[in-house]
N, C-alpha and C positions, 0 to 999 in steps of 0.2 A: 379534484380528482388527481390522485397521486399515481405516477407511473414508476414502476420499478424496473430498472434495467438489469439484465443479467450481467453479473460480474465477469470481467475479462481476466481477473486474477483469482487464483485459488485463495481460500481463506488462510491456508498455511503461509503462502507467500505474503499476503497482506499483513499477517501477524509478525512474520519475520522482518518485514520492512518497518513496522511500528516499533519493534524492539530495537532495530538498528537506529531509528530516528529518535528514540527515547520517550515514546508515549504509549507503549504497550500497557503500562499500568493503568492509564486512563481507560483504555479499551477494556481491560479486565474489570474495572470498577463500574463503568458507565455504558459500555457497549460502543459499537462503531458510530452510532448517531451522535456521540459526544465529541468526536474529533472536529477540529476547525477546518475551514476551507483551506487554509494555509497548510495544515498538516496533511490533508488529502493531496494537495498539489505537490508537496514534498515527497509523498509516497510515490506519486506518478513519476516525478523526476528521477527518483532513485531507481525505480523499476526500469526506466528507459536506460539509465546508465548501466545497470547490470546486464540488460539485453544487448546493448552495444558492445560491452566487454566480452560477452559470450560469443557474439558474432565475429569479433576480431580474432578470437582464439580458434575458430573453426577454419579448416584448410580451404 
């Protein structure tokens, strides 16, 4: 039995991260299920970096 979790990131943000990390073409061709665990982890790391940068910019 497979459980689906609700995504914490919007599809737009995930796609922008995939573009930034260089595997958006794979997502276009094969879908999100084709990305590796490493690629998914790199997306999370990059999202955290961007969130930390945004938090530093706020007063």
